[in-house]
C-alpha atoms as a printed R data frame, in Angstrom:
    type eleno elety resid chain resno       x       y       z
1   ATOM     1    CA   MET     A     1  24.581  18.428  -4.405
2   ATOM     2    CA   VAL     A     2  21.326  16.545  -5.011
3   ATOM     3    CA   GLN     A     3  21.789  13.267  -6.865
4   ATOM     4    CA   THR     A     4  19.125  12.511  -9.480
5   ATOM     5    CA   LEU     A     5  18.120   8.864  -9.832
6   ATOM     6    CA   THR     A     6  16.163   7.433 -12.749
7   ATOM     7    CA   LEU     A     7  13.159   5.446 -11.520
8   ATOM     8    CA   GLY     A     8  11.431   3.366 -14.175
9   ATOM     9    CA   HIS     A     9   7.904   2.057 -13.722
10  ATOM    10    CA   SER     A    10   4.821   1.277 -15.767
11  ATOM    11    CA   PRO     A    11   2.101   3.859 -16.476
12  ATOM    12    CA   ASP     A    12  -0.378   1.732 -14.547
13  ATOM    13    CA   PRO     A    13  -2.551   2.444 -11.527
14  ATOM    14    CA   ASP     A    14  -0.664   0.042  -9.240
15  ATOM    15    CA   ASP     A    15   2.755   1.583  -9.941
16  ATOM    16    CA   ALA     A    16   1.317   5.106  -9.807
17  ATOM    17    CA   PHE     A    17  -0.246   4.246  -6.441
18  ATOM    18    CA   MET     A    18   3.041   2.823  -5.176
19  ATOM    19    CA   PHE     A    19   5.064   5.925  -5.970
20  ATOM    20    CA   TYR     A    20   2.434   8.550  -5.130
21  ATOM    21    CA   GLY     A    21   4.355   9.711  -2.045
22  ATOM    22    CA   LEU     A    22   7.568  10.181  -3.993
23  ATOM    23    CA   ALA     A    23   5.953  11.742  -7.058
24  ATOM    24    CA   LYS     A    24   4.185  14.360  -4.934
25  ATOM    25    CA   ASN     A    25   7.089  14.943  -2.497
26  ATOM    26    CA   LEU     A    26   5.040  13.635   0.429
27  ATOM    27    CA   VAL     A    27   7.777  11.394   1.826
28  ATOM    28    CA   PRO     A    28  11.400  12.333   2.598
29  ATOM    29    CA   SER     A    29  13.587  11.652  -0.432
30  ATOM    30    CA   GLY     A    30  16.813  11.333   1.543
31  ATOM    31    CA   GLY     A    31  18.576  14.027  -0.443
32  ATOM    32    CA   PHE     A    32  17.901  12.251  -3.743
33  ATOM    33    CA   LYS     A    33  15.774  13.481  -6.618
34  ATOM    34    CA   PHE     A    34  13.792  10.798  -8.428
35  ATOM    35    CA   GLN     A    35  13.170  11.177 -12.151
36  ATOM    36    CA   HIS     A    36  10.091   9.065 -12.880
37  ATOM    37    CA   ILE     A    37  10.302   7.311 -16.258
38  ATOM    38    CA   LEU     A    38   6.986   5.788 -17.301
39  ATOM    39    CA   GLN     A    39   7.225   3.032 -19.918
40  ATOM    40    CA   ASP     A    40   5.593  -0.347 -20.507
41  ATOM    41    CA   ILE     A    41   7.173  -3.308 -18.743
42  ATOM    42    CA   GLN     A    42   8.658  -4.878 -21.891
43  ATOM    43    CA   THR     A    43  10.506  -1.610 -22.629
44  ATOM    44    CA   LEU     A    44  11.710  -1.381 -19.022
45  ATOM    45    CA   ASN     A    45  12.934  -4.977 -19.210
46  ATOM    46    CA   GLU     A    46  14.929  -4.146 -22.342
47  ATOM    47    CA   ARG     A    47  16.372  -1.010 -20.769
48  ATOM    48    CA   ALA     A    48  17.402  -2.980 -17.688
49  ATOM    49    CA   ILE     A    49  19.199  -5.521 -19.871
50  ATOM    50    CA   ARG     A    50  21.193  -2.577 -21.219
51  ATOM    51    CA   GLY     A    51  21.774  -1.296 -17.656
52  ATOM    52    CA   GLU     A    52  20.312   2.114 -18.460
53  ATOM    53    CA   LEU     A    53  18.204   2.867 -15.372
54  ATOM    54    CA   ASP     A    54  19.262   3.370 -11.767
55  ATOM    55    CA   ILE     A    55  16.093   1.807 -10.333
56  ATOM    56    CA   THR     A    56  13.376   0.128 -12.317
57  ATOM    57    CA   ALA     A    57  10.462  -2.209 -12.268
58  ATOM    58    CA   VAL     A    58  11.233  -5.420 -14.150
59  ATOM    59    CA   SER     A    59   9.458  -8.660 -14.825
60  ATOM    60    CA   ILE     A    60  10.748 -11.445 -12.578
61  ATOM    61    CA   HIS     A    61  11.383 -13.330 -15.829
62  ATOM    62    CA   ALA     A    62  13.680 -10.488 -16.945
63  ATOM    63    CA   TYR     A    63  15.542 -10.553 -13.609
64  ATOM    64    CA   ALA     A    64  17.181 -13.752 -14.878
65  ATOM    65    CA   TYR     A    65  18.852 -11.633 -17.569
66  ATOM    66    CA   VAL     A    66  19.791  -8.591 -15.459
67  ATOM    67    CA   SER     A    67  20.892 -10.151 -12.155
68  ATOM    68    CA   SER     A    68  24.553  -9.527 -12.942
69  ATOM    69    CA   GLN     A    69  23.847  -5.776 -13.041
70  ATOM    70    CA   TYR     A    70  20.920  -5.311 -10.658
71  ATOM    71    CA   ALA     A    71  19.915  -6.421  -7.167
72  ATOM    72    CA   LEU     A    72  16.307  -7.038  -6.128
73  ATOM    73    CA   LEU     A    73  14.777  -4.503  -3.778
74  ATOM    74    CA   PRO     A    74  12.818  -6.089  -0.914
75  ATOM    75    CA   SER     A    75   9.745  -3.950  -1.690
76  ATOM    76    CA   GLY     A    76   7.819  -3.135  -4.843
77  ATOM    77    CA   ALA     A    77   6.777  -6.647  -5.831
78  ATOM    78    CA   SER     A    78   3.714  -7.482  -7.889
79  ATOM    79    CA   MET     A    79   2.579 -10.949  -6.845
80  ATOM    80    CA   GLY     A    80  -0.391 -12.849  -8.215
81  ATOM    81    CA   ASP     A    81  -1.782 -14.497  -5.098
82  ATOM    82    CA   GLY     A    82  -4.209 -16.949  -6.685
83  ATOM    83    CA   TYR     A    83  -4.711 -14.729  -9.736
84  ATOM    84    CA   GLY     A    84  -2.511 -13.362 -12.481
85  ATOM    85    CA   PRO     A    85  -2.028 -13.284 -16.236
86  ATOM    86    CA   MET     A    86  -4.971 -14.806 -18.086
87  ATOM    87    CA   LEU     A    87  -5.486 -16.505 -21.403
88  ATOM    88    CA   VAL     A    88  -8.665 -15.217 -23.028
89  ATOM    89    CA   ALA     A    89 -10.390 -16.037 -26.301
90  ATOM    90    CA   ARG     A    90 -13.697 -15.597 -28.073
91  ATOM    91    CA   GLN     A    91 -14.768 -19.049 -26.897
92  ATOM    92    CA   ALA     A    92 -13.611 -21.529 -24.263
93  ATOM    93    CA   LEU     A    93 -10.569 -23.551 -25.331
94  ATOM    94    CA   THR     A    94  -8.859 -26.524 -23.718
95  ATOM    95    CA   LYS     A    95  -5.175 -26.531 -22.876
96  ATOM    96    CA   ALA     A    96  -4.475 -28.801 -25.846
97  ATOM    97    CA   GLU     A    97  -6.402 -26.474 -28.167
98  ATOM    98    CA   LEU     A    98  -4.667 -23.370 -26.789
99  ATOM    99    CA   ALA     A    99  -1.245 -24.855 -27.476
100 ATOM   100    CA   LEU     A   100  -2.059 -24.879 -31.202
101 ATOM   101    CA   LYS     A   101  -3.537 -21.375 -31.415
102 ATOM   102    CA   LYS     A   102  -1.867 -18.071 -32.263
103 ATOM   103    CA   ILE     A   103  -1.421 -16.212 -28.990
104 ATOM   104    CA   ALA     A   104  -0.967 -12.451 -28.596
105 ATOM   105    CA   VAL     A   105   1.567 -11.917 -25.794
106 ATOM   106    CA   PRO     A   106   2.663  -8.654 -24.108
107 ATOM   107    CA   GLY     A   107   6.401  -9.282 -24.508
108 ATOM   108    CA   THR     A   108   8.801 -12.200 -24.514
109 ATOM   109    CA   MET     A   109  10.535 -11.029 -21.323
110 ATOM   110    CA   THR     A   110   7.349 -10.734 -19.280
111 ATOM   111    CA   SER     A   111   6.673 -13.134 -16.436
112 ATOM   112    CA   ALA     A   112   3.320 -13.847 -18.079
113 ATOM   113    CA   PHE     A   113   5.108 -15.299 -21.121
114 ATOM   114    CA   LEU     A   114   7.402 -17.427 -18.950
115 ATOM   115    CA   ALA     A   115   4.395 -18.684 -16.956
116 ATOM   116    CA   LEU     A   116   2.668 -19.554 -20.234
117 ATOM   117    CA   GLN     A   117   5.651 -21.663 -21.316
118 ATOM   118    CA   LEU     A   118   5.729 -23.425 -17.937
119 ATOM   119    CA   TRP     A   119   1.975 -24.102 -18.055
120 ATOM   120    CA   LEU     A   120   2.042 -25.488 -21.584
121 ATOM   121    CA   GLY     A   121   5.328 -27.300 -21.042
122 ATOM   122    CA   LYS     A   122   6.619 -25.819 -24.294
123 ATOM   123    CA   PRO     A   123   9.448 -23.355 -25.036
124 ATOM   124    CA   ALA     A   124   8.772 -20.224 -27.054
125 ATOM   125    CA   SER     A   125  10.220 -21.887 -30.169
126 ATOM   126    CA   GLU     A   126   7.309 -24.350 -30.161
127 ATOM   127    CA   LEU     A   127   4.573 -21.727 -29.725
128 ATOM   128    CA   ASP     A   128   2.722 -19.693 -32.327
129 ATOM   129    CA   PHE     A   129   2.725 -16.206 -30.846
130 ATOM   130    CA   VAL     A   130   2.814 -12.551 -31.792
131 ATOM   131    CA   VAL     A   131   4.112  -9.764 -29.548
132 ATOM   132    CA   VAL     A   132   1.536  -7.005 -29.075
133 ATOM   133    CA   PRO     A   133   1.597  -4.019 -26.671
134 ATOM   134    CA   PHE     A   134  -0.329  -5.152 -23.604
135 ATOM   135    CA   ASP     A   135  -3.081  -2.563 -24.087
136 ATOM   136    CA   GLN     A   136  -3.720  -3.727 -27.670
137 ATOM   137    CA   ILE     A   137  -4.140  -7.445 -26.966
138 ATOM   138    CA   PHE     A   138  -7.944  -7.305 -26.837
139 ATOM   139    CA   GLN     A   139  -7.952  -5.597 -30.208
140 ATOM   140    CA   ALA     A   140  -5.640  -8.273 -31.628
141 ATOM   141    CA   VAL     A   141  -8.043 -11.021 -30.546
142 ATOM   142    CA   ARG     A   142 -11.136  -9.154 -31.738
143 ATOM   143    CA   SER     A   143  -9.586  -8.468 -35.148
144 ATOM   144    CA   GLY     A   144  -8.446 -12.046 -35.630
145 ATOM   145    CA   ALA     A   145  -4.749 -11.117 -35.660
146 ATOM   146    CA   ALA     A   146  -4.509 -13.647 -32.809
147 ATOM   147    CA   GLU     A   147  -6.877 -16.337 -31.553
148 ATOM   148    CA   VAL     A   148  -5.900 -16.061 -27.892
149 ATOM   149    CA   GLY     A   149  -4.727 -13.158 -25.750
150 ATOM   150    CA   LEU     A   150  -2.333 -13.362 -22.809
151 ATOM   151    CA   ILE     A   151  -3.534 -10.440 -20.732
152 ATOM   152    CA   ILE     A   152  -1.834  -8.599 -17.888
153 ATOM   153    CA   HIS     A   153  -2.627  -5.478 -15.867
154 ATOM   154    CA   GLU     A   154  -6.223  -4.280 -15.683
155 ATOM   155    CA   GLY     A   155  -7.322  -6.473 -18.583
156 ATOM   156    CA   GLN     A   156  -7.693  -9.198 -15.962
157 ATOM   157    CA   LEU     A   157 -10.723  -7.289 -14.643
158 ATOM   158    CA   THR     A   158 -12.186  -6.012 -17.927
159 ATOM   159    CA   TYR     A   159 -11.899  -8.889 -20.420
160 ATOM   160    CA   GLN     A   160 -15.602  -9.773 -20.103
161 ATOM   161    CA   ASN     A   161 -16.493  -6.283 -21.305
162 ATOM   162    CA   GLU     A   162 -14.693  -7.234 -24.533
163 ATOM   163    CA   GLY     A   163 -16.913 -10.264 -25.057
164 ATOM   164    CA   LEU     A   164 -14.071 -12.662 -24.252
165 ATOM   165    CA   VAL     A   165 -13.939 -15.720 -22.009
166 ATOM   166    CA   MET     A   166 -11.116 -16.831 -19.735
167 ATOM   167    CA   CYS     A   167  -9.512 -20.126 -20.670
168 ATOM   168    CA   GLU     A   168  -6.907 -20.195 -17.877
169 ATOM   169    CA   ASP     A   169  -5.722 -17.986 -15.031
170 ATOM   170    CA   LEU     A   170  -1.993 -18.673 -14.750
171 ATOM   171    CA   GLY     A   171  -1.804 -17.215 -11.236
172 ATOM   172    CA   ALA     A   172  -4.485 -19.628 -10.017
173 ATOM   173    CA   TRP     A   173  -2.737 -22.525 -11.773
174 ATOM   174    CA   TRP     A   174   0.631 -21.616 -10.218
175 ATOM   175    CA   LYS     A   175  -0.823 -21.448  -6.703
176 ATOM   176    CA   ARG     A   176  -2.511 -24.851  -7.097
177 ATOM   177    CA   GLU     A   177   0.689 -26.475  -8.337
178 ATOM   178    CA   ASN     A   178   3.158 -24.796  -5.972
179 ATOM   179    CA   ASP     A   179   2.028 -25.259  -2.389
180 ATOM   180    CA   GLY     A   180  -0.098 -22.122  -2.302
181 ATOM   181    CA   LEU     A   181   2.729 -19.776  -3.312
182 ATOM   182    CA   PRO     A   182   1.931 -16.579  -5.219
183 ATOM   183    CA   LEU     A   183   3.076 -16.187  -8.819
184 ATOM   184    CA   PRO     A   184   5.961 -13.666  -8.875
185 ATOM   185    CA   LEU     A   185   5.263 -11.228 -11.689
186 ATOM   186    CA   GLY     A   186   7.233  -8.021 -11.188
187 ATOM   187    CA   GLY     A   187   9.767  -6.533  -8.841
188 ATOM   188    CA   ASN     A   188  11.892  -3.445  -8.393
189 ATOM   189    CA   VAL     A   189  15.641  -3.599  -8.878
190 ATOM   190    CA   ILE     A   190  18.531  -1.213  -8.273
191 ATOM   191    CA   HIS     A   191  21.786  -1.040 -10.194
192 ATOM   192    CA   LYS     A   192  24.792  -2.566  -8.456
193 ATOM   193    CA   ARG     A   193  26.926   0.459  -9.324
194 ATOM   194    CA   PHE     A   194  25.585   1.908  -6.060
195 ATOM   195    CA   ALA     A   195  27.392   0.827  -2.903
196 ATOM   196    CA   PRO     A   196  25.434  -1.631  -0.732
197 ATOM   197    CA   GLU     A   197  24.823   0.957   2.006
198 ATOM   198    CA   VAL     A   198  23.435   3.420  -0.584
199 ATOM   199    CA   ARG     A   199  21.162   0.706  -1.982
200 ATOM   200    CA   THR     A   200  19.768   0.199   1.509
201 ATOM   201    CA   VAL     A   201  19.054   3.920   1.970
202 ATOM   202    CA   ILE     A   202  17.268   4.118  -1.379
203 ATOM   203    CA   SER     A   203  15.363   0.923  -0.638
204 ATOM   204    CA   ARG     A   204  13.996   2.419   2.585
205 ATOM   205    CA   ILE     A   205  12.845   5.559   0.759
206 ATOM   206    CA   LEU     A   206  10.934   3.496  -1.818
207 ATOM   207    CA   THR     A   207   9.385   1.326   0.881
208 ATOM   208    CA   ALA     A   208   8.308   4.462   2.740
209 ATOM   209    CA   SER     A   209   6.503   5.648  -0.397
210 ATOM   210    CA   ILE     A   210   4.591   2.361  -0.664
211 ATOM   211    CA   GLN     A   211   3.687   2.482   3.043
212 ATOM   212    CA   PHE     A   212   2.540   6.094   2.697
213 ATOM   213    CA   SER     A   213   0.157   5.136  -0.110
214 ATOM   214    CA   LEU     A   214  -1.254   2.226   1.857
215 ATOM   215    CA   ASN     A   215  -1.775   4.580   4.818
216 ATOM   216    CA   HIS     A   216  -3.412   7.232   2.582
217 ATOM   217    CA   ARG     A   217  -5.242   4.907   0.253
218 ATOM   218    CA   ALA     A   218  -8.041   7.233  -0.932
219 ATOM   219    CA   GLU     A   219  -5.680  10.032  -1.980
220 ATOM   220    CA   ALA     A   220  -3.234   7.599  -3.591
221 ATOM   221    CA   VAL     A   221  -6.018   5.902  -5.576
222 ATOM   222    CA   ASN     A   222  -7.200   9.330  -6.765
223 ATOM   223    CA   HIS     A   223  -3.674   9.969  -8.033
224 ATOM   224    CA   ALA     A   224  -3.552   6.537  -9.697
225 ATOM   225    CA   LEU     A   225  -6.866   7.059 -11.520
226 ATOM   226    CA   GLN     A   226  -5.161   9.115 -14.237
227 ATOM   227    CA   TYR     A   227  -3.465   5.875 -15.351
228 ATOM   228    CA   ALA     A   228  -6.569   3.675 -15.081
229 ATOM   229    CA   ARG     A   229  -7.613   2.727 -18.604
230 ATOM   230    CA   ASP     A   230 -11.302   1.791 -18.902
231 ATOM   231    CA   MET     A   231 -11.692   1.662 -15.130
232 ATOM   232    CA   GLY     A   232 -13.756   3.693 -12.734
233 ATOM   233    CA   ARG     A   233 -12.639   4.392  -9.199
234 ATOM   234    CA   ASP     A   234 -14.017   1.166  -7.672
235 ATOM   235    CA   LEU     A   235 -12.403  -1.075 -10.263
236 ATOM   236    CA   ALA     A   236  -9.117   0.841 -10.045
237 ATOM   237    CA   ASP     A   237  -9.157   0.487  -6.266
238 ATOM   238    CA   ARG     A   238  -9.743  -3.251  -6.619
239 ATOM   239    CA   PHE     A   239  -6.910  -3.573  -9.130
240 ATOM   240    CA   VAL     A   240  -4.518  -1.633  -6.890
241 ATOM   241    CA   GLY     A   241  -5.441  -3.921  -3.998
242 ATOM   242    CA   MET     A   242  -4.549  -6.974  -6.084
243 ATOM   243    CA   TYR     A   243  -1.007  -5.798  -6.755
244 ATOM   244    CA   VAL     A   244  -0.083  -3.376  -3.947
245 ATOM   245    CA   ASN     A   245  -0.418  -5.180  -0.627
246 ATOM   246    CA   HIS     A   246   1.641  -6.938   2.034
247 ATOM   247    CA   TRP     A   247   3.679  -8.709  -0.658
248 ATOM   248    CA   THR     A   248   4.630  -5.285  -2.036
249 ATOM   249    CA   LEU     A   249   5.998  -4.035   1.286
250 ATOM   250    CA   ASP     A   250   8.227  -7.086   1.598
251 ATOM   251    CA   TYR     A   251   8.400 -10.395  -0.264
252 ATOM   252    CA   GLY     A   252   8.865 -12.294   2.973
253 ATOM   253    CA   ASP     A   253  10.091 -15.888   2.971
254 ATOM   254    CA   LYS     A   254   7.193 -17.153   0.852
255 ATOM   255    CA   GLY     A   255   7.616 -14.451  -1.770
256 ATOM   256    CA   ARG     A   256  11.321 -15.143  -2.063
257 ATOM   257    CA   GLU     A   257  10.699 -18.864  -2.310
258 ATOM   258    CA   SER     A   258   8.180 -18.256  -5.083
259 ATOM   259    CA   ILE     A   259  10.850 -16.462  -7.150
260 ATOM   260    CA   ARG     A   260  13.367 -19.248  -6.547
261 ATOM   261    CA   ARG     A   261  10.814 -21.827  -7.629
262 ATOM   262    CA   PHE     A   262   9.586 -19.867 -10.664
263 ATOM   263    CA   LEU     A   263  13.066 -19.228 -12.058
264 ATOM   264    CA   GLY     A   264  14.311 -22.630 -10.895
265 ATOM   265    CA   GLN     A   265  11.603 -24.464 -12.840
266 ATOM   266    CA   ALA     A   266  12.283 -22.244 -15.844
267 ATOM   267    CA   PHE     A   267  15.980 -23.150 -15.759
268 ATOM   268    CA   GLU     A   268  15.280 -26.862 -15.338
269 ATOM   269    CA   LYS     A   269  13.029 -26.789 -18.411
270 ATOM   270    CA   GLY     A   270  15.605 -24.893 -20.461
271 ATOM   271    CA   LEU     A   271  13.576 -21.680 -20.627
272 ATOM   272    CA   ILE     A   272  16.269 -19.416 -19.110
273 ATOM   273    CA   PRO     A   273  20.035 -19.831 -19.519
274 ATOM   274    CA   HIS     A   274  21.312 -19.766 -15.919
275 ATOM   275    CA   ARG     A   275  20.209 -20.936 -12.513
276 ATOM   276    CA   GLN     A   276  19.604 -17.807 -10.450
277 ATOM   277    CA   THR     A   277  21.020 -16.943  -7.048
278 ATOM   278    CA   LEU     A   278  18.753 -14.195  -5.755
279 ATOM   279    CA   GLU     A   279  20.482 -11.077  -4.489
280 ATOM   280    CA   PHE     A   280  18.292  -8.831  -2.343
281 ATOM   281    CA   VAL     A   281  19.165  -5.411  -1.009
282 ATOM   282    CA   GLU     A   282  19.339  -5.461   2.796
283 ATOM   283    CA   SER     A   283  16.320  -3.651   4.235
């Protein structure tokens, strides 16, 4: 009997690229059937907190709240290696000015929001923010509903088209301040209700899908284009390259250290409730 597994990921070109092989049955599925559930990352974070999905993408920030139920898969990471979530506005603002502005954020459980708190040195309770779906943040800034936008996904490449200027790139800031480490943004997790040996089998299938896409880049980018908002092929290909790369195949020692440091600093500053011990599925 074929076992169906729920696989949650964002409707974005990088996630679509990553799971192209699985979605189109181009890689062996190991006797499993994967039900792809496409939802924005804040929704996936909330569903993971409730333990609803077998496998899902989550923000690394959210991992701090789901680690009792889920283990990190060694592949599927989105790492900002010198780039990442950006703060944009209609005019250049200093850090001190930004701290006093109303900021549109894509969700309180996103890694972008945790990075913002670390950068400003302020907890959420001291910030003036409004939660807006990530693809409506530009509109919120243009309309005046917010003065600053915290942008993720492809907005990092298209904000200038909106007449906005970048005030800070949190991925660049993190790399400068943390010995050249990438900013850990998202990862894939699997529910601990599966036995460790089953987790390993599933992990290898997902990694094979990522490797297949990297080996068949042109076809996988074509597949991903259907999820590329306001991007042509070249820009979509560039965006995919930013977030599906060697970090995505395996965090490696540096990637794992970046998560420890990110969540460790968050705990030390009182931004998350528990110090995290990372639990990775054996590859």
